[in-house]
Backbone atoms as SQL, in Angstrom:
CREATE TABLE atoms (id INTEGER PRIMARY KEY, chain TEXT, resi INTEGER, resn TEXT, atom TEXT, x REAL, y REAL, z REAL);
INSERT INTO atoms VALUES
  (1, 'A', 1, 'MET', 'N', -71.353, 15.502, -129.354),
  (2, 'A', 1, 'MET', 'CA', -71.025, 14.100, -129.573),
  (3, 'A', 1, 'MET', 'C', -71.866, 13.564, -130.723),
  (4, 'A', 2, 'LEU', 'N', -71.228, 12.926, -131.667),
  (5, 'A', 2, 'LEU', 'CA', -71.950, 12.309, -132.770),
  (6, 'A', 2, 'LEU', 'C', -72.411, 10.922, -132.362),
  (7, 'A', 3, 'ARG', 'N', -73.612, 10.615, -132.738),
  (8, 'A', 3, 'ARG', 'CA', -74.155, 9.294, -132.408),
  (9, 'A', 3, 'ARG', 'C', -74.358, 8.497, -133.679),
  (10, 'A', 4, 'GLN', 'N', -74.055, 7.226, -133.605),
  (11, 'A', 4, 'GLN', 'CA', -74.363, 6.343, -134.717),
  (12, 'A', 4, 'GLN', 'C', -75.772, 5.827, -134.477),
  (13, 'A', 5, 'ARG', 'N', -76.636, 6.014, -135.453),
  (14, 'A', 5, 'ARG', 'CA', -78.027, 5.655, -135.244),
  (15, 'A', 5, 'ARG', 'C', -78.274, 4.157, -135.407),
  (16, 'A', 6, 'TYR', 'N', -77.601, 3.525, -136.344),
  (17, 'A', 6, 'TYR', 'CA', -77.851, 2.108, -136.581),
  (18, 'A', 6, 'TYR', 'C', -76.529, 1.361, -136.597),
  (19, 'A', 7, 'ASN', 'N', -76.319, 0.526, -135.601),
  (20, 'A', 7, 'ASN', 'CA', -75.065, -0.216, -135.506),
  (21, 'A', 7, 'ASN', 'C', -75.364, -1.609, -134.959),
  (22, 'A', 8, 'ARG', 'N', -75.735, -2.516, -135.845),
  (23, 'A', 8, 'ARG', 'CA', -75.990, -3.911, -135.467),
  (24, 'A', 8, 'ARG', 'C', -76.933, -4.037, -134.274),
  (25, 'A', 9, 'GLY', 'N', -78.020, -3.321, -134.310),
  (26, 'A', 9, 'GLY', 'CA', -79.002, -3.445, -133.243),
  (27, 'A', 9, 'GLY', 'C', -78.724, -2.570, -132.041),
  (28, 'A', 10, 'VAL', 'N', -77.596, -1.906, -132.008),
  (29, 'A', 10, 'VAL', 'CA', -77.273, -1.018, -130.894),
  (30, 'A', 10, 'VAL', 'C', -77.534, 0.404, -131.378),
  (31, 'A', 11, 'PRO', 'N', -78.508, 1.109, -130.770),
  (32, 'A', 11, 'PRO', 'CA', -78.918, 2.397, -131.302),
  (33, 'A', 11, 'PRO', 'C', -77.837, 3.477, -131.243),
  (34, 'A', 12, 'GLU', 'N', -76.929, 3.425, -130.312),
  (35, 'A', 12, 'GLU', 'CA', -75.866, 4.418, -130.205),
  (36, 'A', 12, 'GLU', 'C', -74.704, 3.781, -129.460),
  (37, 'A', 13, 'SER', 'N', -73.588, 4.458, -129.486),
  (38, 'A', 13, 'SER', 'CA', -72.426, 3.920, -128.783),
  (39, 'A', 13, 'SER', 'C', -72.650, 3.992, -127.271),
  (40, 'A', 14, 'ARG', 'N', -72.551, 2.860, -126.633),
  (41, 'A', 14, 'ARG', 'CA', -72.764, 2.776, -125.192),
  (42, 'A', 14, 'ARG', 'C', -71.427, 2.953, -124.485),
  (43, 'A', 15, 'GLN', 'N', -71.492, 3.427, -123.253),
  (44, 'A', 15, 'GLN', 'CA', -70.297, 3.649, -122.452),
  (45, 'A', 15, 'GLN', 'C', -70.176, 2.542, -121.407),
  (46, 'A', 16, 'VAL', 'N', -69.067, 1.846, -121.423),
  (47, 'A', 16, 'VAL', 'CA', -68.822, 0.744, -120.489),
  (48, 'A', 16, 'VAL', 'C', -67.602, 1.095, -119.649),
  (49, 'A', 17, 'VAL', 'N', -67.724, 0.914, -118.339),
  (50, 'A', 17, 'VAL', 'CA', -66.621, 1.154, -117.415),
  (51, 'A', 17, 'VAL', 'C', -66.426, -0.110, -116.594),
  (52, 'A', 18, 'VAL', 'N', -65.179, -0.554, -116.486),
  (53, 'A', 18, 'VAL', 'CA', -64.858, -1.687, -115.621),
  (54, 'A', 18, 'VAL', 'C', -63.961, -1.175, -114.494),
  (55, 'A', 19, 'TYR', 'N', -64.418, -1.367, -113.280),
  (56, 'A', 19, 'TYR', 'CA', -63.637, -1.023, -112.097),
  (57, 'A', 19, 'TYR', 'C', -62.835, -2.254, -111.724),
  (58, 'A', 20, 'SER', 'N', -61.518, -2.092, -111.619),
  (59, 'A', 20, 'SER', 'CA', -60.636, -3.233, -111.400),
  (60, 'A', 20, 'SER', 'C', -59.443, -2.805, -110.563),
  (61, 'A', 21, 'ARG', 'N', -58.537, -3.758, -110.363),
  (62, 'A', 21, 'ARG', 'CA', -57.272, -3.436, -109.683),
  (63, 'A', 21, 'ARG', 'C', -56.180, -4.336, -110.229),
  (64, 'A', 22, 'LYS', 'N', -54.960, -3.886, -110.053),
  (65, 'A', 22, 'LYS', 'CA', -53.804, -4.667, -110.497),
  (66, 'A', 22, 'LYS', 'C', -53.735, -5.975, -109.709),
  (67, 'A', 23, 'GLY', 'N', -53.292, -7.027, -110.388),
  (68, 'A', 23, 'GLY', 'CA', -53.126, -8.314, -109.730),
  (69, 'A', 23, 'GLY', 'C', -54.408, -9.104, -109.565),
  (70, 'A', 24, 'CYS', 'N', -55.486, -8.657, -110.177),
  (71, 'A', 24, 'CYS', 'CA', -56.795, -9.321, -110.063),
  (72, 'A', 24, 'CYS', 'C', -57.021, -10.188, -111.302),
  (73, 'A', 25, 'HIS', 'N', -57.017, -11.504, -111.119),
  (74, 'A', 25, 'HIS', 'CA', -57.189, -12.419, -112.245),
  (75, 'A', 25, 'HIS', 'C', -58.560, -12.251, -112.899),
  (76, 'A', 26, 'LEU', 'N', -59.616, -12.158, -112.107),
  (77, 'A', 26, 'LEU', 'CA', -60.958, -11.998, -112.675),
  (78, 'A', 26, 'LEU', 'C', -61.062, -10.705, -113.474),
  (79, 'A', 27, 'CYS', 'N', -60.377, -9.661, -113.012),
  (80, 'A', 27, 'CYS', 'CA', -60.354, -8.383, -113.734),
  (81, 'A', 27, 'CYS', 'C', -59.733, -8.567, -115.118),
  (82, 'A', 28, 'GLU', 'N', -58.642, -9.307, -115.184),
  (83, 'A', 28, 'GLU', 'CA', -57.977, -9.553, -116.465),
  (84, 'A', 28, 'GLU', 'C', -58.892, -10.286, -117.431),
  (85, 'A', 29, 'VAL', 'N', -59.625, -11.274, -116.928),
  (86, 'A', 29, 'VAL', 'CA', -60.543, -12.045, -117.768),
  (87, 'A', 29, 'VAL', 'C', -61.630, -11.133, -118.344),
  (88, 'A', 30, 'VAL', 'N', -62.213, -10.290, -117.508),
  (89, 'A', 30, 'VAL', 'CA', -63.269, -9.378, -117.959),
  (90, 'A', 30, 'VAL', 'C', -62.713, -8.385, -118.974),
  (91, 'A', 31, 'LYS', 'N', -61.532, -7.835, -118.726),
  (92, 'A', 31, 'LYS', 'CA', -60.948, -6.869, -119.656),
  (93, 'A', 31, 'LYS', 'C', -60.631, -7.525, -121.004),
  (94, 'A', 32, 'GLU', 'N', -60.185, -8.767, -121.009),
  (95, 'A', 32, 'GLU', 'CA', -59.947, -9.481, -122.269),
  (96, 'A', 32, 'GLU', 'C', -61.249, -9.647, -123.045),
  (97, 'A', 33, 'SER', 'N', -62.321, -9.985, -122.347),
  (98, 'A', 33, 'SER', 'CA', -63.634, -10.123, -123.001),
  (99, 'A', 33, 'SER', 'C', -64.081, -8.794, -123.591),
  (100, 'A', 34, 'LEU', 'N', -63.947, -7.714, -122.833),
  (101, 'A', 34, 'LEU', 'CA', -64.355, -6.400, -123.329),
  (102, 'A', 34, 'LEU', 'C', -63.538, -5.982, -124.545),
  (103, 'A', 35, 'ALA', 'N', -62.243, -6.252, -124.517),
  (104, 'A', 35, 'ALA', 'CA', -61.387, -5.912, -125.659),
  (105, 'A', 35, 'ALA', 'C', -61.837, -6.671, -126.906),
  (106, 'A', 36, 'LYS', 'N', -62.142, -7.944, -126.738),
  (107, 'A', 36, 'LYS', 'CA', -62.588, -8.771, -127.863),
  (108, 'A', 36, 'LYS', 'C', -63.944, -8.285, -128.385),
  (109, 'A', 37, 'LEU', 'N', -64.893, -8.070, -127.475),
  (110, 'A', 37, 'LEU', 'CA', -66.241, -7.675, -127.877),
  (111, 'A', 37, 'LEU', 'C', -66.282, -6.266, -128.469),
  (112, 'A', 38, 'SER', 'N', -65.381, -5.398, -128.036),
  (113, 'A', 38, 'SER', 'CA', -65.397, -4.019, -128.527),
  (114, 'A', 38, 'SER', 'C', -65.045, -3.929, -130.004),
  (115, 'A', 39, 'ARG', 'N', -64.411, -4.959, -130.543),
  (116, 'A', 39, 'ARG', 'CA', -64.082, -4.972, -131.968),
  (117, 'A', 39, 'ARG', 'C', -65.343, -5.006, -132.828),
  (118, 'A', 40, 'ARG', 'N', -66.454, -5.489, -132.259),
  (119, 'A', 40, 'ARG', 'CA', -67.729, -5.530, -132.986),
  (120, 'A', 40, 'ARG', 'C', -68.364, -4.154, -133.086),
  (121, 'A', 41, 'GLY', 'N', -67.928, -3.236, -132.250),
  (122, 'A', 41, 'GLY', 'CA', -68.495, -1.894, -132.238),
  (123, 'A', 41, 'GLY', 'C', -69.697, -1.803, -131.309),
  (124, 'A', 42, 'GLY', 'N', -70.266, -0.617, -131.228),
  (125, 'A', 42, 'GLY', 'CA', -71.458, -0.414, -130.416),
  (126, 'A', 42, 'GLY', 'C', -71.187, 0.085, -129.015),
  (127, 'A', 43, 'PHE', 'N', -69.926, 0.002, -128.567),
  (128, 'A', 43, 'PHE', 'CA', -69.602, 0.526, -127.251),
  (129, 'A', 43, 'PHE', 'C', -68.126, 0.874, -127.159),
  (130, 'A', 44, 'THR', 'N', -67.840, 1.792, -126.270),
  (131, 'A', 44, 'THR', 'CA', -66.469, 2.087, -125.905),
  (132, 'A', 44, 'THR', 'C', -66.329, 1.741, -124.435),
  (133, 'A', 45, 'TRP', 'N', -65.125, 1.392, -124.040),
  (134, 'A', 45, 'TRP', 'CA', -64.942, 1.024, -122.640),
  (135, 'A', 45, 'TRP', 'C', -63.670, 1.618, -122.093),
  (136, 'A', 46, 'GLN', 'N', -63.682, 1.762, -120.787),
  (137, 'A', 46, 'GLN', 'CA', -62.493, 2.233, -120.098),
  (138, 'A', 46, 'GLN', 'C', -62.360, 1.479, -118.784),
  (139, 'A', 47, 'GLU', 'N', -61.133, 1.431, -118.319),
  (140, 'A', 47, 'GLU', 'CA', -60.815, 0.771, -117.059),
  (141, 'A', 47, 'GLU', 'C', -60.519, 1.840, -116.013),
  (142, 'A', 48, 'VAL', 'N', -61.021, 1.614, -114.800),
  (143, 'A', 48, 'VAL', 'CA', -60.726, 2.499, -113.682),
  (144, 'A', 48, 'VAL', 'C', -60.124, 1.642, -112.571),
  (145, 'A', 49, 'ASP', 'N', -58.912, 1.994, -112.151),
  (146, 'A', 49, 'ASP', 'CA', -58.234, 1.280, -111.067),
  (147, 'A', 49, 'ASP', 'C', -58.798, 1.781, -109.738),
  (148, 'A', 50, 'VAL', 'N', -59.480, 0.905, -109.003),
  (149, 'A', 50, 'VAL', 'CA', -60.116, 1.326, -107.744),
  (150, 'A', 50, 'VAL', 'C', -59.087, 1.746, -106.702),
  (151, 'A', 51, 'ASP', 'N', -57.859, 1.284, -106.836),
  (152, 'A', 51, 'ASP', 'CA', -56.828, 1.643, -105.869),
  (153, 'A', 51, 'ASP', 'C', -56.235, 3.031, -106.125),
  (154, 'A', 52, 'SER', 'N', -56.672, 3.672, -107.212),
  (155, 'A', 52, 'SER', 'CA', -56.170, 5.009, -107.536),
  (156, 'A', 52, 'SER', 'C', -56.915, 6.107, -106.776),
  (157, 'A', 53, 'ASP', 'N', -57.985, 5.733, -106.080),
  (158, 'A', 53, 'ASP', 'CA', -58.819, 6.726, -105.409),
  (159, 'A', 53, 'ASP', 'C', -59.354, 6.127, -104.099),
  (160, 'A', 54, 'THR', 'N', -59.199, 6.871, -103.016),
  (161, 'A', 54, 'THR', 'CA', -59.614, 6.375, -101.701),
  (162, 'A', 54, 'THR', 'C', -61.101, 6.027, -101.669),
  (163, 'A', 55, 'GLU', 'N', -61.936, 6.876, -102.250),
  (164, 'A', 55, 'GLU', 'CA', -63.382, 6.629, -102.236),
  (165, 'A', 55, 'GLU', 'C', -63.744, 5.397, -103.061),
  (166, 'A', 56, 'LEU', 'N', -63.121, 5.239, -104.225),
  (167, 'A', 56, 'LEU', 'CA', -63.376, 4.046, -105.036),
  (168, 'A', 56, 'LEU', 'C', -62.921, 2.789, -104.306),
  (169, 'A', 57, 'ARG', 'N', -61.758, 2.855, -103.648),
  (170, 'A', 57, 'ARG', 'CA', -61.263, 1.701, -102.890),
  (171, 'A', 57, 'ARG', 'C', -62.261, 1.320, -101.809),
  (172, 'A', 58, 'ARG', 'N', -62.805, 2.327, -101.133),
  (173, 'A', 58, 'ARG', 'CA', -63.783, 2.071, -100.077),
  (174, 'A', 58, 'ARG', 'C', -65.095, 1.520, -100.666),
  (175, 'A', 59, 'GLN', 'N', -65.525, 2.100, -101.792),
  (176, 'A', 59, 'GLN', 'CA', -66.796, 1.700, -102.396),
  (177, 'A', 59, 'GLN', 'C', -66.760, 0.269, -102.913),
  (178, 'A', 60, 'PHE', 'N', -65.672, -0.106, -103.594),
  (179, 'A', 60, 'PHE', 'CA', -65.624, -1.415, -104.232),
  (180, 'A', 60, 'PHE', 'C', -64.856, -2.451, -103.428),
  (181, 'A', 61, 'SER', 'N', -64.016, -2.023, -102.494),
  (182, 'A', 61, 'SER', 'CA', -63.269, -2.916, -101.616),
  (183, 'A', 61, 'SER', 'C', -62.701, -4.083, -102.416),
  (184, 'A', 62, 'ASP', 'N', -63.139, -5.304, -102.099),
  (185, 'A', 62, 'ASP', 'CA', -62.665, -6.487, -102.828),
  (186, 'A', 62, 'ASP', 'C', -63.688, -6.981, -103.843),
  (187, 'A', 63, 'GLU', 'N', -64.667, -6.163, -104.165),
  (188, 'A', 63, 'GLU', 'CA', -65.728, -6.565, -105.090),
  (189, 'A', 63, 'GLU', 'C', -65.405, -6.140, -106.513),
  (190, 'A', 64, 'VAL', 'N', -64.271, -6.572, -107.014),
  (191, 'A', 64, 'VAL', 'CA', -63.894, -6.263, -108.384),
  (192, 'A', 64, 'VAL', 'C', -63.691, -7.557, -109.146),
  (193, 'A', 65, 'PRO', 'N', -63.860, -7.539, -110.438),
  (194, 'A', 65, 'PRO', 'CA', -64.238, -6.406, -111.257),
  (195, 'A', 65, 'PRO', 'C', -65.740, -6.113, -111.179),
  (196, 'A', 66, 'VAL', 'N', -66.078, -4.864, -111.439),
  (197, 'A', 66, 'VAL', 'CA', -67.467, -4.439, -111.547),
  (198, 'A', 66, 'VAL', 'C', -67.603, -3.723, -112.879),
  (199, 'A', 67, 'VAL', 'N', -68.604, -4.127, -113.660),
  (200, 'A', 67, 'VAL', 'CA', -68.825, -3.555, -114.988),
  (201, 'A', 67, 'VAL', 'C', -70.111, -2.739, -114.971),
  (202, 'A', 68, 'PHE', 'N', -70.006, -1.504, -115.437),
  (203, 'A', 68, 'PHE', 'CA', -71.159, -0.620, -115.575),
  (204, 'A', 68, 'PHE', 'C', -71.404, -0.360, -117.052),
  (205, 'A', 69, 'ILE', 'N', -72.667, -0.373, -117.454),
  (206, 'A', 69, 'ILE', 'CA', -73.061, -0.002, -118.813),
  (207, 'A', 69, 'ILE', 'C', -73.894, 1.268, -118.695),
  (208, 'A', 70, 'ASP', 'N', -73.419, 2.334, -119.310),
  (209, 'A', 70, 'ASP', 'CA', -74.093, 3.638, -119.246),
  (210, 'A', 70, 'ASP', 'C', -74.432, 4.031, -117.808),
  (211, 'A', 71, 'GLY', 'N', -73.480, 3.816, -116.904),
  (212, 'A', 71, 'GLY', 'CA', -73.647, 4.244, -115.517),
  (213, 'A', 71, 'GLY', 'C', -74.450, 3.310, -114.634),
  (214, 'A', 72, 'ARG', 'N', -74.913, 2.183, -115.175),
  (215, 'A', 72, 'ARG', 'CA', -75.691, 1.235, -114.387),
  (216, 'A', 72, 'ARG', 'C', -74.892, -0.052, -114.185),
  (217, 'A', 73, 'LYS', 'N', -74.843, -0.508, -112.943),
  (218, 'A', 73, 'LYS', 'CA', -74.105, -1.730, -112.621),
  (219, 'A', 73, 'LYS', 'C', -74.712, -2.910, -113.371),
  (220, 'A', 74, 'ALA', 'N', -73.860, -3.628, -114.103),
  (221, 'A', 74, 'ALA', 'CA', -74.335, -4.742, -114.916),
  (222, 'A', 74, 'ALA', 'C', -73.767, -6.084, -114.466),
  (223, 'A', 75, 'PHE', 'N', -72.502, -6.108, -114.029),
  (224, 'A', 75, 'PHE', 'CA', -71.856, -7.365, -113.639),
  (225, 'A', 75, 'PHE', 'C', -70.891, -7.116, -112.493),
  (226, 'A', 76, 'LYS', 'N', -70.731, -8.138, -111.666),
  (227, 'A', 76, 'LYS', 'CA', -69.742, -8.103, -110.590),
  (228, 'A', 76, 'LYS', 'C', -69.032, -9.448, -110.572),
  (229, 'A', 77, 'TYR', 'N', -67.743, -9.431, -110.438),
  (230, 'A', 77, 'TYR', 'CA', -66.852, -10.601, -110.414),
  (231, 'A', 77, 'TYR', 'C', -66.679, -11.255, -111.784),
  (232, 'A', 78, 'ARG', 'N', -67.755, -11.644, -112.412),
  (233, 'A', 78, 'ARG', 'CA', -67.675, -12.323, -113.709),
  (234, 'A', 78, 'ARG', 'C', -68.647, -11.673, -114.682),
  (235, 'A', 79, 'MET', 'N', -68.330, -11.809, -115.975),
  (236, 'A', 79, 'MET', 'CA', -69.194, -11.246, -116.999),
  (237, 'A', 79, 'MET', 'C', -69.417, -12.284, -118.083),
  (238, 'A', 80, 'ASP', 'N', -70.659, -12.630, -118.309),
  (239, 'A', 80, 'ASP', 'CA', -71.030, -13.544, -119.385),
  (240, 'A', 80, 'ASP', 'C', -71.125, -12.729, -120.685),
  (241, 'A', 81, 'GLU', 'N', -70.381, -13.128, -121.710),
  (242, 'A', 81, 'GLU', 'CA', -70.332, -12.348, -122.939),
  (243, 'A', 81, 'GLU', 'C', -71.683, -12.261, -123.634),
  (244, 'A', 82, 'ARG', 'N', -72.428, -13.354, -123.678),
  (245, 'A', 82, 'ARG', 'CA', -73.747, -13.326, -124.331),
  (246, 'A', 82, 'ARG', 'C', -74.700, -12.409, -123.582),
  (247, 'A', 83, 'GLU', 'N', -74.664, -12.463, -122.257),
  (248, 'A', 83, 'GLU', 'CA', -75.519, -11.594, -121.454),
  (249, 'A', 83, 'GLU', 'C', -75.095, -10.134, -121.610),
  (250, 'A', 84, 'PHE', 'N', -73.793, -9.893, -121.703),
  (251, 'A', 84, 'PHE', 'CA', -73.305, -8.537, -121.925),
  (252, 'A', 84, 'PHE', 'C', -73.870, -7.978, -123.230),
  (253, 'A', 85, 'LEU', 'N', -73.779, -8.752, -124.311),
  (254, 'A', 85, 'LEU', 'CA', -74.288, -8.290, -125.606),
  (255, 'A', 85, 'LEU', 'C', -75.798, -8.077, -125.561),
  (256, 'A', 86, 'ARG', 'N', -76.507, -8.929, -124.843),
  (257, 'A', 86, 'ARG', 'CA', -77.955, -8.770, -124.698),
  (258, 'A', 86, 'ARG', 'C', -78.272, -7.459, -123.999),
  (259, 'A', 87, 'ARG', 'N', -77.570, -7.195, -122.900),
  (260, 'A', 87, 'ARG', 'CA', -77.805, -5.955, -122.154),
  (261, 'A', 87, 'ARG', 'C', -77.401, -4.735, -122.969),
  (262, 'A', 88, 'LEU', 'N', -76.350, -4.878, -123.730),
  (263, 'A', 88, 'LEU', 'CA', -75.880, -3.777, -124.558),
  (264, 'A', 88, 'LEU', 'C', -76.934, -3.392, -125.602),
  (265, 'A', 89, 'ALA', 'N', -77.619, -4.378, -126.147),
  (266, 'A', 89, 'ALA', 'CA', -78.608, -4.136, -127.198),
  (267, 'A', 89, 'ALA', 'C', -79.950, -3.671, -126.653),
  (268, 'A', 90, 'SER', 'N', -80.161, -3.808, -125.339),
  (269, 'A', 90, 'SER', 'CA', -81.481, -3.428, -124.785),
  (270, 'A', 90, 'SER', 'C', -81.580, -1.961, -124.475);
């Protein structure tokens, strides 16, 4: 994997995962924010539908959306864009 060493204060491309489900309004809001913020670079993101897997459904139940940055839980239900960028740069 190639890493970008200097990208607007973000030392390398970070991995962001949002656990969500269909029909979830809060999930849509978070995904729209991630799509907008990803245009700045510094991270890639993917969506995982918790209803696609029995264990994920059990783990997250109704606690979606949940956003992880590099495998660490960062936000649940709502995501503040400024706080997201701060955490991304740390």
